[in-house]
C-alpha positions in Angstrom: 0.5 3.4 4.7 3.1 5.7 4.4 2.3 7.3 1.1 5.3 5.1 -0.8 2.9 3.8 -3.3 5.1 4.1 -6.3 7.4 1.9 -4.3 4.9 -0.6 -3.4 3.6 -0.7 -6.8 7.2 -1.7 -8.2 7.3 -4.5 -5.1 4.0 -6.3 -6.4 5.5 -6.0 -10.2 8.2 -7.7 -8.9 6.2 -10.7 -7.0 4.2 -10.9 -10.3 7.6 -12.7 -11.7 7.2 -15.6 -9.6 3.3 -15.6 -9.1 2.0 -14.0 -12.4 -1.3 -15.7 -11.7 -2.1 -13.7 -8.2 -5.2 -11.8 -8.9 -4.3 -10.4 -5.4 -1.2 -8.7 -6.5 -2.7 -7.1 -9.3 -5.2 -6.1 -6.5 -2.8 -4.7 -4.4 -1.2 -2.7 -7.4 -4.5 -1.3 -8.3 -5.4 -0.1 -4.6 -1.8 1.7 -5.2 -2.7 3.5 -8.2 -5.6 4.7 -6.8 -3.9 6.1 -4.0 -1.8 8.0 -6.7 -5.2 8.7 -8.4 -3.9 7.1 -11.6 -7.2 5.7 -12.3 -6.5 4.3 -16.0 -3.6 2.1 -14.5 -5.7 1.2 -11.7 -8.3 0.0 -13.9 -6.2 -2.0 -16.1 -4.5 -3.8 -13.1 -7.9 -4.6 -11.7 -8.9 -6.2 -15.2 -5.6 -8.3 -15.2 -7.0 -9.7 -11.7 -10.4 -10.5 -13.6 -8.6 -12.1 -16.4 -7.0 -14.8 -14.0 -10.1 -14.9 -11.7 -13.3 -13.8 -13.1 -15.4 -14.4 -9.9 -12.8 -12.4 -7.9 -15.1 -10.5 -5.6 -13.0 -7.5 -4.3 -11.8 -7.3 -7.7 -15.5 -7.0 -9.3 -16.1 -4.3 -6.5 -12.9 -2.5 -6.8 -13.4 -2.3 -10.7 -17.2 -0.5 -10.1 -15.9 1.7 -7.6 -13.3 2.7 -10.1 -15.6 3.1 -12.6 -17.7 5.1 -10.9 -14.8 7.4 -9.9 -13.9 8.2 -13.6 -17.5 8.7 -14.6 
């Protein structure tokens, strides 16, 4: 909320060391990249979440949203 997206992304990536199979962490990373307008990195992060849980509804919706923004 404070616009410190690079720091937030870094913290979520640190959390992945402890919980590498947490699709929610990848979702939060993707959101941080989106706020920074780093679309490719956002897409890669959310795709990682879907490798963990292909039925992750929020992840599927976010990936669709990113694809619409990029195209």
